[in-house]
C-alpha positions as CSV (number, residue, x, y, z in Angstrom):
1,I,-0.2,0.1,0.3
2,R,1.5,3.4,-1.4
3,T,0.7,7.0,0.2
4,P,1.9,10.3,0.3
5,G,4.7,9.6,2.7
6,Y,4.1,6.3,3.8
7,W,4.9,3.0,2.6
8,L,3.5,0.0,4.8
9,G,5.3,-3.3,3.2
10,P,3.9,-5.9,3.5
11,K,1.1,-6.4,5.9
12,T,-2.4,-7.9,6.8
13,S,-5.8,-6.6,6.1
14,Q,-6.4,-5.6,9.6
15,F,-3.4,-3.6,10.1
16,A,-4.0,-1.9,6.5
17,E,-7.2,-1.1,7.6
18,V,-5.8,0.8,11.3
19,A,-2.8,2.8,9.4
20,G,-5.7,4.3,7.2
21,I,-7.6,5.5,9.9
22,L,-4.1,7.2,11.1
23,I,-3.0,8.2,8.1
24,V,-6.3,10.0,8.1
25,L,-6.6,11.1,11.4
26,Q,-3.0,12.8,10.6
27,L,-4.3,14.1,7.6
28,A,-6.7,15.9,9.3
29,V,-4.4,17.0,12.4
30,D,-2.1,19.1,9.4
31,R,-4.9,20.5,8.3
32,G,-6.8,21.7,10.5
33,V,-9.9,20.3,10.3
34,C,-11.7,20.0,14.2
35,E,-14.5,17.8,13.8
36,L,-14.0,14.2,11.3
37,V,-15.9,11.8,10.8
38,I,-14.6,8.3,10.0
39,C,-17.1,5.4,8.6
40,T,-15.5,1.7,9.0
41,D,-17.2,-2.1,8.5
42,S,-14.5,-3.1,10.3
43,D,-14.8,-4.3,13.9
44,H,-10.8,-4.2,14.1
45,S,-10.3,-1.4,13.7
46,R,-13.3,0.1,15.9
47,L,-12.4,-2.1,18.7
48,S,-8.7,-0.4,17.6
49,F,-9.2,2.5,18.9
50,I,-11.9,2.4,21.4
51,C,-10.9,-0.6,23.7
52,H,-7.2,-0.9,22.7
53,L,-5.3,2.4,22.5
54,P,-5.9,3.4,25.8
55,S,-3.8,0.4,26.9
56,W,-1.0,0.4,23.6
57,K,-0.2,3.8,24.8
58,S,0.4,3.6,28.2
59,N,2.7,0.3,28.1
60,G,4.8,2.0,24.9
61,F,3.3,0.4,22.2
62,L,4.8,-2.6,22.5
63,T,3.5,-6.5,21.8
64,S,3.0,-8.6,23.9
65,N,6.7,-9.9,22.8
66,L,7.4,-6.8,23.8
67,K,8.4,-5.2,20.9
68,H,7.8,-1.9,19.3
């Protein structure tokens, strides 16, 4: 997957879904967007941001194997 300034490499579709949302969020911040609605049919992506993000932030975004 190629996007402006990003090369994600060979990853899973779940990785690409979350990465796509992160890229959109960064672009929105860069452009001063104040309100943004993201629609997805991916429970994985939705739960990643609603449920898992706080714990990922608190552990420094380490995997279960303690890797970045």
